[in-house]
C-alpha positions, 0 to 999 in steps of 0.5 A, spaced: 500 500 500 505 504 501 509 503 495 502 505 491 502 511 495 509 513 493 508 511 486 502 516 486 506 521 489 512 520 484 507 520 478 504 527 481 510 530 482 513 528 475 506 530 472 507 537 475 514 538 474 512 536 466 507 541 466 511 546 470 517 545 465 512 546 459 509 552 462 516 555 462 518 554 455 518 560 450 519 559 443 522 564 439 520 564 431 524 564 425 527 571 424 526 574 431 529 574 438 527 575 445 528 580 450 528 577 457 526 581 463 523 581 470 519 585 475 525 585 480 531 583 476 530 588 470 532 586 463 537 581 461 543 583 456 542 576 453 537 575 448 534 568 446 535 566 439 530 562 434 528 556 437 525 553 444 528 555 450 527 554 458 526 561 462 526 561 469 519 563 473 518 570 473 522 571 466 518 575 461 520 575 453 518 580 448 520 579 441 523 583 436 524 582 428 531 581 426 528 578 419 526 583 413 519 585 415 514 589 411 510 595 413 505 597 408 501 603 408 496 603 402 490 606 400 486 599 399 487 592 400 489 591 393 496 594 395 496 590 402 493 595 407 487 593 411 483 599 410 485 606 407 492 607 410 495 612 405 497 619 408 499 626 405 506 629 404 508 636 402 511 638 395 516 643 393 510 647 390 506 647 396 501 642 394 499 636 399 498 629 395 496 623 398 501 617 397 501 609 398 508 607 402 511 601 403 518 600 408 522 593 409 525 594 415 528 590 421 531 591 428 538 591 429 540 585 433 546 588 437 541 594 439 535 590 441 536 590 448 537 597 449 531 599 444 527 595 449 530 599 455 529 605 451 521 604 450 520 601 457 517 594 455 514 595 448 516 590 443 518 591 436 511 591 433 508 596 439 514 601 437 512 600 429 505 601 431 505 607 436 512 610 434 514 609 427 508 610 424 506 617 427 512 620 425 513 617 418 509 623 414 513 628 417 519 624 416 518 623 408 515 630 407 522 632 409 524 629 403 518 630 398 519 638 399 525 638 395 520 635 389 514 638 385 508 635 385 509 633 378 515 629 380 512 625 385 506 624 380 509 622 373 516 623 374 522 618 376 521 616 383 527 612 384 531 618 386 526 620 391 525 613 394 533 612 394 533 619 399 527 617 403 531 610 404 537 613 406 534 618 411 529 614 414 535 608 415 539 614 419 533 617 423 530 610 425 537 607 426 538 612 431 531 613 434 528 606 434 534 601 433 531 599 426 535 598 420 531 601 414 532 596 408 528 599 403 522 605 403 518 607 397 512 611 395 509 606 391 503 610 388 500 617 389 492 619 390 491 626 388 484 628 389 479 630 383 482 638 383 489 636 384 488 631 378 485 636 374 491 640 375 496 635 374 492 633 367 493 640 365 500 640 367 501 634 363 498 636 357 502 643 357 508 639 358 506 634 352 505 640 348 511 644 349 515 637 348 512 637 341 513 644 339 521 643 341 521 636 337 518 640 331 523 646 332 529 641 333 526 637 326 526 644 323 533 646 325 536 639 323 533 640 316 536 647 315 542 644 318 542 638 313 540 643 307 546 648 309 551 642 309 548 640 302 549 647 299 556 647 302 557 640 299 554 642 292 558 649 292 565 645 294 564 640 288 562 646 283 569 650 286 573 643 285 570 642 278 571 649 276 578 649 279 579 642 275 577 645 268 581 652 269 587 647 271 586 643 265 586 649 260 592 652 263 596 646 262 593 646 255 595 653 254 602 652 257 603 646 252 601 650 246 605 656 248 611 652 249 610 649 242 610 655 239 616 658 243 620 652 241 618 653 234 619 660 234 626 659 237 628 654 232 628 659 226 635 662 227 639 666 221 643 660 220 636 656 218 634 662 214 640 662 210 640 655 209 633 655 206 635 661 201 641 657 199 636 651 198 631 655 194 637 658 189 639 652 188 632 649 186 629 656 183 634 661 182 634 668 185 629 668 191 628 672 197 625 668 203 621 671 208 619 667 214 620 659 215 616 657 209 615 663 204 618 663 198 618 669 193 621 668 186 624 675 183 623 676 176 
């Protein structure tokens, strides 16, 4: 009988111990760490990594994500938000335009304990919901005020998004221990009045670009005609020069021939011709190289 009582007690103790052990197990999901704290002992410097851990009684755990998390503040569910979480930002031309926004972030593992201490018991999600979201509008507006409404609406937003990412990473890293991996304006939502103003500006810009294109076309056409005229003139000059050179060469050749012929008529040649003529015709007078006149 005593053995049965002892066995029962051991079983009860074992079960109680098992229940106690299970109750003190803390599971940390993938991509998260746990900060340990107690009401009496304060915050522990050692964090709990991914996996199942046994924690002592009185120890509580707050989780912080160190994997990539997405914060999406969009106009409707199609972009990720539960409702309309879009918000307005300012521009350089004093407009106020509603945007949808997303941010990829994580808590810096080395600073999560300090972050927890700084925000007095808030976990990672609490900090994002209650602190980060409340300052996003003003922080992003500090960047968008350097850009016009048209640049946000229809321009290349990659430069704007790069600057927002860099600025938020610097600000949130210092203030909340958050590393911002990417921050982007994913869409803009102008109201009807603002949309009409934007459409007017787009139309005016298109008309200006079309006019500039036409002017450039005319300029290119005139430049082409000028180049063609210069080429034609150069060809004409070259042809005239070639013709003049040909005439000069021919004239020079003729002059050289005449000069050679003239130089060949010497007094000795004339006397020889006279002598030859006397022998053949009698007394003659020779005038020139070939003229023969008989004297009666």
